Backbone as XML, in Angstrom:
<?xml version="1.0"?>
<chain id="A" units="angstrom">
  <residue number="1" name="MET">
    <atom name="N" x="166.500" y="-178.108" z="-116.882"/>
    <atom name="CA" x="165.245" y="-177.759" z="-117.521"/>
    <atom name="C" x="165.075" y="-178.519" z="-118.831"/>
  </residue>
  <residue number="2" name="ALA">
    <atom name="N" x="163.919" y="-179.105" z="-119.006"/>
    <atom name="CA" x="163.634" y="-179.840" z="-120.228"/>
    <atom name="C" x="163.217" y="-178.872" z="-121.330"/>
  </residue>
  <residue number="3" name="ARG">
    <atom name="N" x="163.613" y="-179.180" z="-122.559"/>
    <atom name="CA" x="163.216" y="-178.365" z="-123.710"/>
    <atom name="C" x="162.373" y="-179.200" z="-124.652"/>
  </residue>
  <residue number="4" name="ILE">
    <atom name="N" x="161.173" y="-178.696" z="-124.932"/>
    <atom name="CA" x="160.291" y="-179.359" z="-125.886"/>
    <atom name="C" x="159.831" y="-178.308" z="-126.881"/>
  </residue>
  <residue number="5" name="ALA">
    <atom name="N" x="160.026" y="-178.569" z="-128.165"/>
    <atom name="CA" x="159.633" y="-177.663" z="-129.255"/>
    <atom name="C" x="160.242" y="-176.275" z="-129.075"/>
  </residue>
  <residue number="6" name="GLY">
    <atom name="N" x="161.474" y="-176.215" z="-128.553"/>
    <atom name="CA" x="162.170" y="-174.944" z="-128.398"/>
    <atom name="C" x="161.746" y="-174.128" z="-127.199"/>
  </residue>
  <residue number="7" name="VAL">
    <atom name="N" x="160.989" y="-174.731" z="-126.277"/>
    <atom name="CA" x="160.504" y="-174.013" z="-125.092"/>
    <atom name="C" x="161.029" y="-174.709" z="-123.844"/>
  </residue>
  <residue number="8" name="ASN">
    <atom name="N" x="161.520" y="-173.928" z="-122.889"/>
    <atom name="CA" x="161.946" y="-174.492" z="-121.613"/>
    <atom name="C" x="160.724" y="-174.828" z="-120.779"/>
  </residue>
  <residue number="9" name="ILE">
    <atom name="N" x="160.624" y="-176.070" z="-120.373"/>
    <atom name="CA" x="159.503" y="-176.545" z="-119.568"/>
    <atom name="C" x="159.911" y="-176.447" z="-118.096"/>
  </residue>
  <residue number="10" name="PRO">
    <atom name="N" x="159.080" y="-175.839" z="-117.222"/>
    <atom name="CA" x="159.455" y="-175.697" z="-115.807"/>
    <atom name="C" x="159.588" y="-177.056" z="-115.107"/>
  </residue>
  <residue number="11" name="ASP">
    <atom name="N" x="160.578" y="-177.160" z="-114.236"/>
    <atom name="CA" x="160.886" y="-178.432" z="-113.559"/>
    <atom name="C" x="159.937" y="-178.737" z="-112.411"/>
  </residue>
  <residue number="12" name="GLU">
    <atom name="N" x="159.479" y="-177.730" z="-111.711"/>
    <atom name="CA" x="158.724" y="-177.950" z="-110.475"/>
    <atom name="C" x="157.224" y="-178.167" z="-110.684"/>
  </residue>
  <residue number="13" name="LYS">
    <atom name="N" x="156.739" y="-178.051" z="-111.905"/>
    <atom name="CA" x="155.307" y="-178.220" z="-112.149"/>
    <atom name="C" x="155.009" y="-179.632" z="-112.621"/>
  </residue>
  <residue number="14" name="ARG">
    <atom name="N" x="153.730" y="-180.039" z="-112.447"/>
    <atom name="CA" x="153.297" y="-181.326" z="-112.977"/>
    <atom name="C" x="153.433" y="-181.289" z="-114.493"/>
  </residue>
  <residue number="15" name="ILE">
    <atom name="N" x="153.795" y="-182.419" z="-115.089"/>
    <atom name="CA" x="154.067" y="-182.451" z="-116.529"/>
    <atom name="C" x="152.825" y="-182.075" z="-117.337"/>
  </residue>
  <residue number="16" name="GLU">
    <atom name="N" x="151.642" y="-182.422" z="-116.812"/>
    <atom name="CA" x="150.409" y="-182.088" z="-117.528"/>
    <atom name="C" x="150.254" y="-180.570" z="-117.689"/>
  </residue>
  <residue number="17" name="ILE">
    <atom name="N" x="150.630" y="-179.815" z="-116.669"/>
    <atom name="CA" x="150.553" y="-178.357" z="-116.705"/>
    <atom name="C" x="151.776" y="-177.773" z="-117.403"/>
  </residue>
  <residue number="18" name="ALA">
    <atom name="N" x="152.929" y="-178.371" z="-117.210"/>
    <atom name="CA" x="154.166" y="-177.854" z="-117.801"/>
    <atom name="C" x="154.113" y="-177.882" z="-119.328"/>
  </residue>
  <residue number="19" name="LEU">
    <atom name="N" x="153.444" y="-178.867" z="-119.895"/>
    <atom name="CA" x="153.345" y="-178.945" z="-121.358"/>
    <atom name="C" x="152.555" y="-177.777" z="-121.946"/>
  </residue>
  <residue number="20" name="THR">
    <atom name="N" x="151.702" y="-177.153" z="-121.145"/>
    <atom name="CA" x="150.902" y="-176.036" z="-121.657"/>
    <atom name="C" x="151.749" y="-174.789" z="-121.890"/>
  </residue>
  <residue number="21" name="TYR">
    <atom name="N" x="153.015" y="-174.792" z="-121.490"/>
    <atom name="CA" x="153.904" y="-173.669" z="-121.771"/>
    <atom name="C" x="154.263" y="-173.621" z="-123.254"/>
  </residue>
  <residue number="22" name="VAL">
    <atom name="N" x="154.029" y="-174.714" z="-123.964"/>
    <atom name="CA" x="154.273" y="-174.760" z="-125.399"/>
    <atom name="C" x="153.054" y="-174.175" z="-126.100"/>
  </residue>
  <residue number="23" name="TYR">
    <atom name="N" x="153.262" y="-173.210" z="-126.989"/>
    <atom name="CA" x="152.169" y="-172.563" z="-127.709"/>
    <atom name="C" x="151.483" y="-173.601" z="-128.594"/>
  </residue>
  <residue number="24" name="GLY">
    <atom name="N" x="150.186" y="-173.752" z="-128.407"/>
    <atom name="CA" x="149.425" y="-174.710" z="-129.202"/>
    <atom name="C" x="149.022" y="-175.943" z="-128.427"/>
  </residue>
  <residue number="25" name="ILE">
    <atom name="N" x="149.506" y="-176.084" z="-127.188"/>
    <atom name="CA" x="149.127" y="-177.219" z="-126.351"/>
    <atom name="C" x="148.431" y="-176.683" z="-125.107"/>
  </residue>
  <residue number="26" name="GLY">
    <atom name="N" x="147.179" y="-177.106" z="-124.926"/>
    <atom name="CA" x="146.421" y="-176.736" z="-123.745"/>
    <atom name="C" x="146.355" y="-177.906" z="-122.786"/>
  </residue>
  <residue number="27" name="VAL">
    <atom name="N" x="145.537" y="-177.787" z="-121.762"/>
    <atom name="CA" x="145.440" y="-178.831" z="-120.738"/>
    <atom name="C" x="144.870" y="-180.121" z="-121.327"/>
  </residue>
  <residue number="28" name="SER">
    <atom name="N" x="143.813" y="-179.998" z="-122.129"/>
    <atom name="CA" x="143.201" y="-181.211" z="-122.678"/>
    <atom name="C" x="144.141" y="-181.916" z="-123.650"/>
  </residue>
  <residue number="29" name="THR">
    <atom name="N" x="144.854" y="-181.165" z="-124.479"/>
    <atom name="CA" x="145.797" y="-181.766" z="-125.420"/>
    <atom name="C" x="146.946" y="-182.427" z="-124.684"/>
  </residue>
  <residue number="30" name="SER">
    <atom name="N" x="147.450" y="-181.786" z="-123.642"/>
    <atom name="CA" x="148.547" y="-182.389" z="-122.888"/>
    <atom name="C" x="148.086" y="-183.678" z="-122.214"/>
  </residue>
  <residue number="31" name="GLY">
    <atom name="N" x="146.838" y="-183.688" z="-121.746"/>
    <atom name="CA" x="146.289" y="-184.911" z="-121.158"/>
    <atom name="C" x="146.228" y="-186.046" z="-122.167"/>
  </residue>
  <residue number="32" name="LYS">
    <atom name="N" x="145.800" y="-185.743" z="-123.397"/>
    <atom name="CA" x="145.738" y="-186.762" z="-124.454"/>
    <atom name="C" x="147.122" y="-187.295" z="-124.800"/>
  </residue>
  <residue number="33" name="ILE">
    <atom name="N" x="148.098" y="-186.389" z="-124.892"/>
    <atom name="CA" x="149.464" y="-186.799" z="-125.223"/>
    <atom name="C" x="149.994" y="-187.751" z="-124.166"/>
  </residue>
  <residue number="34" name="LEU">
    <atom name="N" x="149.828" y="-187.384" z="-122.888"/>
    <atom name="CA" x="150.331" y="-188.211" z="-121.794"/>
    <atom name="C" x="149.597" y="-189.549" z="-121.729"/>
  </residue>
  <residue number="35" name="GLU">
    <atom name="N" x="148.312" y="-189.537" z="-122.043"/>
    <atom name="CA" x="147.533" y="-190.772" z="-122.038"/>
    <atom name="C" x="148.008" y="-191.716" z="-123.146"/>
  </residue>
  <residue number="36" name="ASN">
    <atom name="N" x="148.292" y="-191.169" z="-124.330"/>
    <atom name="CA" x="148.784" y="-191.986" z="-125.441"/>
    <atom name="C" x="150.138" y="-192.618" z="-125.121"/>
  </residue>
  <residue number="37" name="LEU">
    <atom name="N" x="150.990" y="-191.854" z="-124.437"/>
    <atom name="CA" x="152.334" y="-192.349" z="-124.111"/>
    <atom name="C" x="152.378" y="-193.110" z="-122.801"/>
  </residue>
  <residue number="38" name="LYS">
    <atom name="N" x="151.237" y="-193.174" z="-122.107"/>
    <atom name="CA" x="151.149" y="-193.859" z="-120.810"/>
    <atom name="C" x="152.149" y="-193.299" z="-119.800"/>
  </residue>
  <residue number="39" name="VAL">
    <atom name="N" x="152.179" y="-191.963" z="-119.728"/>
    <atom name="CA" x="153.012" y="-191.263" z="-118.747"/>
    <atom name="C" x="152.071" y="-190.667" z="-117.710"/>
  </residue>
  <residue number="40" name="ASP">
    <atom name="N" x="152.431" y="-190.766" z="-116.429"/>
    <atom name="CA" x="151.597" y="-190.226" z="-115.358"/>
    <atom name="C" x="151.624" y="-188.701" z="-115.397"/>
  </residue>
  <residue number="41" name="GLY">
    <atom name="N" x="150.458" y="-188.082" z="-115.490"/>
    <atom name="CA" x="150.356" y="-186.628" z="-115.565"/>
    <atom name="C" x="150.675" y="-185.925" z="-114.264"/>
  </residue>
  <residue number="42" name="ASN">
    <atom name="N" x="150.686" y="-186.670" z="-113.149"/>
    <atom name="CA" x="150.965" y="-186.067" z="-111.850"/>
    <atom name="C" x="152.456" y="-186.010" z="-111.527"/>
  </residue>
  <residue number="43" name="LYS">
    <atom name="N" x="153.281" y="-186.616" z="-112.355"/>
    <atom name="CA" x="154.730" y="-186.562" z="-112.146"/>
    <atom name="C" x="155.229" y="-185.150" z="-112.395"/>
  </residue>
  <residue number="44" name="ARG">
    <atom name="N" x="156.237" y="-184.751" z="-111.650"/>
    <atom name="CA" x="156.894" y="-183.477" z="-111.884"/>
    <atom name="C" x="157.839" y="-183.637" z="-113.081"/>
  </residue>
  <residue number="45" name="THR">
    <atom name="N" x="158.117" y="-182.540" z="-113.749"/>
    <atom name="CA" x="158.981" y="-182.601" z="-114.936"/>
    <atom name="C" x="160.364" y="-183.123" z="-114.582"/>
  </residue>
  <residue number="46" name="LYS">
    <atom name="N" x="160.884" y="-182.714" z="-113.434"/>
    <atom name="CA" x="162.236" y="-183.145" z="-113.046"/>
    <atom name="C" x="162.303" y="-184.641" z="-112.753"/>
  </residue>
  <residue number="47" name="ASP">
    <atom name="N" x="161.141" y="-185.270" z="-112.441"/>
    <atom name="CA" x="161.128" y="-186.693" z="-112.116"/>
    <atom name="C" x="161.004" y="-187.589" z="-113.349"/>
  </residue>
  <residue number="48" name="LEU">
    <atom name="N" x="160.789" y="-186.998" z="-114.527"/>
    <atom name="CA" x="160.666" y="-187.805" z="-115.743"/>
    <atom name="C" x="162.026" y="-188.335" z="-116.164"/>
  </residue>
  <residue number="49" name="SER">
    <atom name="N" x="162.022" y="-189.553" z="-116.692"/>
    <atom name="CA" x="163.272" y="-190.111" z="-117.201"/>
    <atom name="C" x="163.573" y="-189.499" z="-118.562"/>
  </residue>
  <residue number="50" name="SER">
    <atom name="N" x="164.818" y="-189.616" z="-118.990"/>
    <atom name="CA" x="165.191" y="-189.062" z="-120.300"/>
    <atom name="C" x="164.448" y="-189.786" z="-121.422"/>
  </residue>
  <residue number="51" name="GLU">
    <atom name="N" x="164.158" y="-191.073" z="-121.209"/>
    <atom name="CA" x="163.403" y="-191.840" z="-122.206"/>
    <atom name="C" x="161.994" y="-191.269" z="-122.378"/>
  </residue>
  <residue number="52" name="GLU">
    <atom name="N" x="161.337" y="-190.942" z="-121.250"/>
    <atom name="CA" x="159.990" y="-190.375" z="-121.309"/>
    <atom name="C" x="159.999" y="-188.994" z="-121.971"/>
  </residue>
  <residue number="53" name="LEU">
    <atom name="N" x="161.021" y="-188.193" z="-121.664"/>
    <atom name="CA" x="161.136" y="-186.871" z="-122.279"/>
    <atom name="C" x="161.325" y="-186.980" z="-123.789"/>
  </residue>
  <residue number="54" name="ASN">
    <atom name="N" x="162.148" y="-187.938" z="-124.215"/>
    <atom name="CA" x="162.367" y="-188.127" z="-125.644"/>
    <atom name="C" x="161.085" y="-188.569" z="-126.344"/>
  </residue>
  <residue number="55" name="LYS">
    <atom name="N" x="160.308" y="-189.450" z="-125.689"/>
    <atom name="CA" x="159.036" y="-189.884" z="-126.266"/>
    <atom name="C" x="158.085" y="-188.698" z="-126.408"/>
  </residue>
  <residue number="56" name="LEU">
    <atom name="N" x="158.048" y="-187.834" z="-125.374"/>
    <atom name="CA" x="157.202" y="-186.636" z="-125.426"/>
    <atom name="C" x="157.606" y="-185.721" z="-126.580"/>
  </residue>
  <residue number="57" name="ARG">
    <atom name="N" x="158.926" y="-185.477" z="-126.718"/>
    <atom name="CA" x="159.422" y="-184.623" z="-127.797"/>
    <atom name="C" x="159.012" y="-185.158" z="-129.159"/>
  </residue>
  <residue number="58" name="GLU">
    <atom name="N" x="159.228" y="-186.446" z="-129.363"/>
    <atom name="CA" x="158.911" y="-187.062" z="-130.658"/>
    <atom name="C" x="157.421" y="-186.965" z="-130.963"/>
  </residue>
  <residue number="59" name="GLU">
    <atom name="N" x="156.586" y="-187.267" z="-129.976"/>
    <atom name="CA" x="155.130" y="-187.234" z="-130.155"/>
    <atom name="C" x="154.667" y="-185.833" z="-130.555"/>
  </residue>
  <residue number="60" name="ILE">
    <atom name="N" x="155.164" y="-184.816" z="-129.847"/>
    <atom name="CA" x="154.735" y="-183.442" z="-130.104"/>
    <atom name="C" x="155.230" y="-182.968" z="-131.470"/>
  </residue>
  <residue number="61" name="GLU">
    <atom name="N" x="156.480" y="-183.282" z="-131.809"/>
    <atom name="CA" x="157.033" y="-182.829" z="-133.085"/>
    <atom name="C" x="156.356" y="-183.498" z="-134.275"/>
  </residue>
  <residue number="62" name="LYS">
    <atom name="N" x="155.986" y="-184.773" z="-134.129"/>
    <atom name="CA" x="155.400" y="-185.502" z="-135.259"/>
    <atom name="C" x="153.921" y="-185.214" z="-135.454"/>
  </residue>
  <residue number="63" name="LYS">
    <atom name="N" x="153.144" y="-185.182" z="-134.376"/>
    <atom name="CA" x="151.688" y="-185.165" z="-134.500"/>
    <atom name="C" x="151.027" y="-183.811" z="-134.313"/>
  </residue>
  <residue number="64" name="TYR">
    <atom name="N" x="151.731" y="-182.845" z="-133.743"/>
    <atom name="CA" x="151.076" y="-181.583" z="-133.408"/>
    <atom name="C" x="151.781" y="-180.404" z="-134.055"/>
  </residue>
  <residue number="65" name="ARG">
    <atom name="N" x="150.987" y="-179.422" z="-134.437"/>
    <atom name="CA" x="151.512" y="-178.179" z="-134.993"/>
    <atom name="C" x="151.620" y="-177.205" z="-133.832"/>
  </residue>
  <residue number="66" name="VAL">
    <atom name="N" x="152.833" y="-176.829" z="-133.464"/>
    <atom name="CA" x="153.039" y="-175.977" z="-132.292"/>
    <atom name="C" x="154.023" y="-174.860" z="-132.605"/>
  </residue>
  <residue number="67" name="GLU">
    <atom name="N" x="154.085" y="-173.899" z="-131.696"/>
    <atom name="CA" x="155.019" y="-172.778" z="-131.721"/>
    <atom name="C" x="155.042" y="-172.026" z="-133.050"/>
  </residue>
  <residue number="68" name="GLY">
    <atom name="N" x="156.194" y="-171.882" z="-133.682"/>
    <atom name="CA" x="156.349" y="-171.033" z="-134.861"/>
    <atom name="C" x="155.476" y="-171.438" z="-136.028"/>
  </residue>
  <residue number="69" name="GLU">
    <atom name="N" x="155.368" y="-172.732" z="-136.257"/>
    <atom name="CA" x="154.562" y="-173.227" z="-137.371"/>
    <atom name="C" x="153.090" y="-172.854" z="-137.195"/>
  </residue>
  <residue number="70" name="LEU">
    <atom name="N" x="152.578" y="-173.011" z="-135.968"/>
    <atom name="CA" x="151.183" y="-172.678" z="-135.682"/>
    <atom name="C" x="150.952" y="-171.168" z="-135.760"/>
  </residue>
  <residue number="71" name="LYS">
    <atom name="N" x="151.879" y="-170.383" z="-135.209"/>
    <atom name="CA" x="151.760" y="-168.927" z="-135.258"/>
    <atom name="C" x="151.754" y="-168.441" z="-136.706"/>
  </residue>
  <residue number="72" name="HIS">
    <atom name="N" x="152.600" y="-169.051" z="-137.536"/>
    <atom name="CA" x="152.653" y="-168.680" z="-138.950"/>
    <atom name="C" x="151.331" y="-168.996" z="-139.637"/>
  </residue>
  <residue number="73" name="GLU">
    <atom name="N" x="150.753" y="-170.150" z="-139.321"/>
    <atom name="CA" x="149.475" y="-170.541" z="-139.924"/>
    <atom name="C" x="148.362" y="-169.571" z="-139.545"/>
  </residue>
  <residue number="74" name="VAL">
    <atom name="N" x="148.309" y="-169.182" z="-138.270"/>
    <atom name="CA" x="147.291" y="-168.234" z="-137.806"/>
    <atom name="C" x="147.467" y="-166.891" z="-138.510"/>
  </residue>
  <residue number="75" name="LYS">
    <atom name="N" x="148.720" y="-166.434" z="-138.608"/>
    <atom name="CA" x="149.004" y="-165.169" z="-139.272"/>
    <atom name="C" x="148.568" y="-165.196" z="-140.740"/>
  </residue>
  <residue number="76" name="MET">
    <atom name="N" x="148.805" y="-166.314" z="-141.405"/>
    <atom name="CA" x="148.426" y="-166.450" z="-142.819"/>
    <atom name="C" x="146.902" y="-166.477" z="-142.971"/>
  </residue>
  <residue number="77" name="ASN">
    <atom name="N" x="146.198" y="-167.093" z="-142.021"/>
    <atom name="CA" x="144.735" y="-167.112" z="-142.069"/>
    <atom name="C" x="144.157" y="-165.700" z="-141.950"/>
  </residue>
  <residue number="78" name="VAL">
    <atom name="N" x="144.709" y="-164.908" z="-141.026"/>
    <atom name="CA" x="144.242" y="-163.533" z="-140.842"/>
    <atom name="C" x="144.570" y="-162.707" z="-142.086"/>
  </residue>
  <residue number="79" name="LYS">
    <atom name="N" x="145.761" y="-162.930" z="-142.644"/>
    <atom name="CA" x="146.174" y="-162.212" z="-143.851"/>
    <atom name="C" x="145.224" y="-162.524" z="-145.008"/>
  </residue>
  <residue number="80" name="ARG">
    <atom name="N" x="144.830" y="-163.772" z="-145.138"/>
    <atom name="CA" x="143.903" y="-164.184" z="-146.196"/>
    <atom name="C" x="142.566" y="-163.474" z="-146.030"/>
  </residue>
  <residue number="81" name="LEU">
    <atom name="N" x="142.064" y="-163.406" z="-144.797"/>
    <atom name="CA" x="140.799" y="-162.722" z="-144.537"/>
    <atom name="C" x="140.879" y="-161.243" z="-144.931"/>
  </residue>
  <residue number="82" name="LYS">
    <atom name="N" x="142.027" y="-160.615" z="-144.654"/>
    <atom name="CA" x="142.200" y="-159.211" z="-145.007"/>
    <atom name="C" x="142.249" y="-159.035" z="-146.517"/>
  </residue>
  <residue number="83" name="GLU">
    <atom name="N" x="142.936" y="-159.947" z="-147.208"/>
    <atom name="CA" x="143.100" y="-159.831" z="-148.653"/>
    <atom name="C" x="141.780" y="-159.989" z="-149.399"/>
  </residue>
  <residue number="84" name="ILE">
    <atom name="N" x="140.911" y="-160.895" z="-148.937"/>
    <atom name="CA" x="139.644" y="-161.090" z="-149.648"/>
    <atom name="C" x="138.590" y="-160.068" z="-149.211"/>
  </residue>
  <residue number="85" name="LYS">
    <atom name="N" x="138.991" y="-159.201" z="-148.283"/>
    <atom name="CA" x="138.153" y="-158.086" z="-147.827"/>
    <atom name="C" x="136.801" y="-158.534" z="-147.286"/>
  </residue>
  <residue number="86" name="CYS">
    <atom name="N" x="136.803" y="-159.620" z="-146.528"/>
    <atom name="CA" x="135.557" y="-160.042" z="-145.902"/>
    <atom name="C" x="135.359" y="-159.245" z="-144.606"/>
  </residue>
  <residue number="87" name="TYR">
    <atom name="N" x="134.216" y="-159.402" z="-143.991"/>
    <atom name="CA" x="133.873" y="-158.633" z="-142.788"/>
    <atom name="C" x="134.881" y="-158.903" z="-141.672"/>
  </residue>
  <residue number="88" name="ARG">
    <atom name="N" x="135.169" y="-160.175" z="-141.452"/>
    <atom name="CA" x="136.125" y="-160.509" z="-140.381"/>
    <atom name="C" x="137.485" y="-159.894" z="-140.645"/>
  </residue>
  <residue number="89" name="GLY">
    <atom name="N" x="137.897" y="-159.876" z="-141.922"/>
    <atom name="CA" x="139.183" y="-159.281" z="-142.276"/>
    <atom name="C" x="139.214" y="-157.787" z="-142.004"/>
  </residue>
  <residue number="90" name="SER">
    <atom name="N" x="138.113" y="-157.108" z="-142.309"/>
    <atom name="CA" x="138.058" y="-155.664" z="-142.063"/>
    <atom name="C" x="138.079" y="-155.367" z="-140.570"/>
  </residue>
  <residue number="91" name="ARG">
    <atom name="N" x="137.446" y="-156.227" z="-139.764"/>
    <atom name="CA" x="137.486" y="-156.052" z="-138.305"/>
    <atom name="C" x="138.911" y="-156.238" z="-137.792"/>
  </residue>
  <residue number="92" name="HIS">
    <atom name="N" x="139.632" y="-157.207" z="-138.350"/>
    <atom name="CA" x="141.033" y="-157.402" z="-137.962"/>
    <atom name="C" x="141.855" y="-156.169" z="-138.303"/>
  </residue>
  <residue number="93" name="GLN">
    <atom name="N" x="141.647" y="-155.607" z="-139.494"/>
    <atom name="CA" x="142.414" y="-154.437" z="-139.913"/>
    <atom name="C" x="142.177" y="-153.247" z="-138.996"/>
  </residue>
  <residue number="94" name="ARG">
    <atom name="N" x="140.927" y="-153.043" z="-138.586"/>
    <atom name="CA" x="140.599" y="-151.909" z="-137.733"/>
    <atom name="C" x="140.930" y="-152.153" z="-136.266"/>
  </residue>
  <residue number="95" name="GLY">
    <atom name="N" x="141.235" y="-153.393" z="-135.915"/>
    <atom name="CA" x="141.548" y="-153.710" z="-134.529"/>
    <atom name="C" x="140.327" y="-153.770" z="-133.644"/>
  </residue>
  <residue number="96" name="LEU">
    <atom name="N" x="139.181" y="-154.123" z="-134.213"/>
    <atom name="CA" x="137.935" y="-154.223" z="-133.465"/>
    <atom name="C" x="137.588" y="-155.686" z="-133.227"/>
  </residue>
  <residue number="97" name="PRO">
    <atom name="N" x="136.629" y="-155.969" z="-132.333"/>
    <atom name="CA" x="136.253" y="-157.361" z="-132.077"/>
    <atom name="C" x="135.753" y="-158.044" z="-133.354"/>
  </residue>
  <residue number="98" name="VAL">
    <atom name="N" x="136.158" y="-159.277" z="-133.559"/>
    <atom name="CA" x="135.872" y="-160.000" z="-134.791"/>
    <atom name="C" x="134.649" y="-160.889" z="-134.635"/>
  </residue>
  <residue number="99" name="ARG">
    <atom name="N" x="134.383" y="-161.359" z="-133.440"/>
    <atom name="CA" x="133.386" y="-162.416" z="-133.267"/>
    <atom name="C" x="132.039" y="-161.927" z="-132.753"/>
  </residue>
  <residue number="100" name="GLY">
    <atom name="N" x="131.630" y="-160.736" z="-133.155"/>
    <atom name="CA" x="130.277" y="-160.292" z="-132.876"/>
    <atom name="C" x="130.045" y="-159.671" z="-131.517"/>
  </residue>
  <residue number="101" name="GLN">
    <atom name="N" x="131.089" y="-159.350" z="-130.773"/>
    <atom name="CA" x="130.878" y="-158.732" z="-129.471"/>
    <atom name="C" x="130.408" y="-157.290" z="-129.658"/>
  </residue>
  <residue number="102" name="ARG">
    <atom name="N" x="129.702" y="-156.764" z="-128.659"/>
    <atom name="CA" x="129.233" y="-155.389" z="-128.746"/>
    <atom name="C" x="130.397" y="-154.436" z="-128.525"/>
  </residue>
  <residue number="103" name="THR">
    <atom name="N" x="130.296" y="-153.252" z="-129.104"/>
    <atom name="CA" x="131.373" y="-152.280" z="-128.959"/>
    <atom name="C" x="130.907" y="-150.980" z="-128.312"/>
  </residue>
  <residue number="104" name="LYS">
    <atom name="N" x="129.600" y="-150.852" z="-128.065"/>
    <atom name="CA" x="129.121" y="-149.591" z="-127.496"/>
    <atom name="C" x="129.670" y="-149.385" z="-126.090"/>
  </residue>
  <residue number="105" name="THR">
    <atom name="N" x="129.619" y="-150.435" z="-125.271"/>
    <atom name="CA" x="130.088" y="-150.262" z="-123.896"/>
    <atom name="C" x="131.419" y="-150.961" z="-123.655"/>
  </residue>
  <residue number="106" name="ASN">
    <atom name="N" x="131.611" y="-152.126" z="-124.200"/>
    <atom name="CA" x="132.861" y="-152.856" z="-123.956"/>
    <atom name="C" x="133.900" y="-152.480" z="-125.005"/>
  </residue>
  <residue number="107" name="THR">
    <atom name="N" x="135.014" y="-153.158" z="-124.994"/>
    <atom name="CA" x="136.137" y="-152.961" z="-125.928"/>
    <atom name="C" x="136.695" y="-151.551" z="-125.892"/>
  </residue>
  <residue number="108" name="ARG">
    <atom name="N" x="136.679" y="-150.903" z="-124.732"/>
    <atom name="CA" x="137.258" y="-149.565" z="-124.648"/>
    <atom name="C" x="138.754" y="-149.600" z="-124.932"/>
  </residue>
  <residue number="109" name="THR">
    <atom name="N" x="139.425" y="-150.624" z="-124.446"/>
    <atom name="CA" x="140.868" y="-150.691" z="-124.663"/>
    <atom name="C" x="141.180" y="-150.882" z="-126.139"/>
  </residue>
  <residue number="110" name="VAL">
    <atom name="N" x="140.339" y="-151.625" z="-126.849"/>
    <atom name="CA" x="140.560" y="-151.846" z="-128.272"/>
    <atom name="C" x="140.371" y="-150.547" z="-129.038"/>
  </residue>
  <residue number="111" name="ARG">
    <atom name="N" x="139.389" y="-149.755" z="-128.637"/>
    <atom name="CA" x="139.097" y="-148.506" z="-129.340"/>
    <atom name="C" x="139.974" y="-147.361" z="-128.838"/>
  </residue>
  <residue number="112" name="GLY">
    <atom name="N" x="140.909" y="-147.614" z="-127.988"/>
    <atom name="CA" x="141.797" y="-146.570" z="-127.493"/>
    <atom name="C" x="141.245" y="-145.841" z="-126.291"/>
  </residue>
  <residue number="113" name="ASN">
    <atom name="N" x="140.464" y="-146.525" z="-125.459"/>
    <atom name="CA" x="139.901" y="-145.977" z="-124.224"/>
    <atom name="C" x="139.081" y="-144.711" z="-124.484"/>
  </residue>
  <residue number="114" name="VAL">
    <atom name="N" x="138.291" y="-144.713" z="-125.546"/>
    <atom name="CA" x="137.460" y="-143.569" z="-125.900"/>
    <atom name="C" x="136.209" y="-143.599" z="-125.037"/>
  </residue>
  <residue number="115" name="ARG">
    <atom name="N" x="135.896" y="-142.471" z="-124.391"/>
    <atom name="CA" x="134.670" y="-142.395" z="-123.588"/>
    <atom name="C" x="133.748" y="-141.405" z="-124.265"/>
  </residue>
  <residue number="116" name="ARG">
    <atom name="N" x="132.577" y="-141.873" z="-124.683"/>
    <atom name="CA" x="131.687" y="-141.010" z="-125.443"/>
    <atom name="C" x="130.344" y="-140.777" z="-124.749"/>
  </residue>
  <residue number="117" name="THR">
    <atom name="N" x="130.280" y="-140.880" z="-123.441"/>
    <atom name="CA" x="129.021" y="-140.634" z="-122.735"/>
    <atom name="C" x="129.026" y="-139.219" z="-122.171"/>
  </residue>
  <residue number="118" name="MET">
    <atom name="N" x="127.873" y="-138.751" z="-121.748"/>
    <atom name="CA" x="127.744" y="-137.362" z="-121.283"/>
    <atom name="C" x="128.602" y="-137.066" z="-120.055"/>
  </residue>
  <residue number="119" name="GLY">
    <atom name="N" x="128.539" y="-137.917" z="-119.065"/>
    <atom name="CA" x="129.212" y="-137.605" z="-117.811"/>
    <atom name="C" x="130.641" y="-138.087" z="-117.740"/>
  </residue>
  <residue number="120" name="SER">
    <atom name="N" x="131.115" y="-138.732" z="-118.768"/>
    <atom name="CA" x="132.434" y="-139.363" z="-118.660"/>
    <atom name="C" x="133.570" y="-138.350" z="-118.650"/>
  </residue>
  <residue number="121" name="GLY">
    <atom name="N" x="133.425" y="-137.249" z="-119.380"/>
    <atom name="CA" x="134.502" y="-136.270" z="-119.435"/>
    <atom name="C" x="134.299" y="-135.133" z="-118.477"/>
  </residue>
  <residue number="122" name="ARG">
    <atom name="N" x="133.268" y="-135.221" z="-117.652"/>
    <atom name="CA" x="132.907" y="-134.144" z="-116.734"/>
    <atom name="C" x="133.942" y="-134.007" z="-115.634"/>
  </residue>
  <residue number="123" name="LYS">
    <atom name="N" x="134.268" y="-132.769" z="-115.294"/>
    <atom name="CA" x="135.215" y="-132.516" z="-114.210"/>
    <atom name="C" x="134.465" y="-132.472" z="-112.903"/>
  </residue>
  <residue number="124" name="SER">
    <atom name="N" x="135.121" y="-132.806" z="-111.826"/>
    <atom name="CA" x="134.460" y="-132.753" z="-110.506"/>
    <atom name="C" x="134.237" y="-131.306" z="-110.102"/>
  </residue>
  <residue number="125" name="SER">
    <atom name="N" x="133.345" y="-131.067" z="-109.147"/>
    <atom name="CA" x="132.956" y="-129.714" z="-108.763"/>
    <atom name="C" x="134.134" y="-128.914" z="-108.197"/>
  </residue>
  <residue number="126" name="SER">
    <atom name="N" x="135.110" y="-129.565" z="-107.583"/>
    <atom name="CA" x="136.244" y="-128.841" z="-107.022"/>
    <atom name="C" x="137.154" y="-128.295" z="-108.121"/>
  </residue>
  <residue number="127" name="GLU">
    <atom name="N" x="137.200" y="-128.944" z="-109.274"/>
    <atom name="CA" x="138.073" y="-128.499" z="-110.362"/>
    <atom name="C" x="137.477" y="-127.323" z="-111.130"/>
  </residue>
  <residue number="128" name="LYS">
    <atom name="N" x="136.153" y="-127.122" z="-111.089"/>
    <atom name="CA" x="135.505" y="-126.103" z="-111.903"/>
    <atom name="C" x="135.881" y="-124.692" z="-111.473"/>
  </residue>
  <residue number="129" name="THR">
    <atom name="N" x="136.078" y="-124.457" z="-110.178"/>
    <atom name="CA" x="136.342" y="-123.081" z="-109.704"/>
    <atom name="C" x="137.773" y="-122.706" z="-109.772"/>
  </residue>
</chain>
């Protein structure tokens, strides 16, 4: 198994898809990386030479913010929003949708599966007697 940025990359998948196992790399980014290095995206991970794997590791470590570093940056951004007490920060604190989604009908799981309609808590007719 190949390791890139501290993540085990699956051997049986195409390298273009296998790179997406690294946090911070999606399909389009993996395509760009492979295009820059002139590596065929249809090759399986196990078929890559050690030279190609080393080139991939170097490219990702030098040019891209991935895994722990990226997670830390995201966490710090959310923390900053909370500290300055902006609207988005308050939504993060309450655990509600941040990007303007409606909450009357959706986001039940976020609100703790609360059902506030008339018929939602009603018992069936067999349970009443």
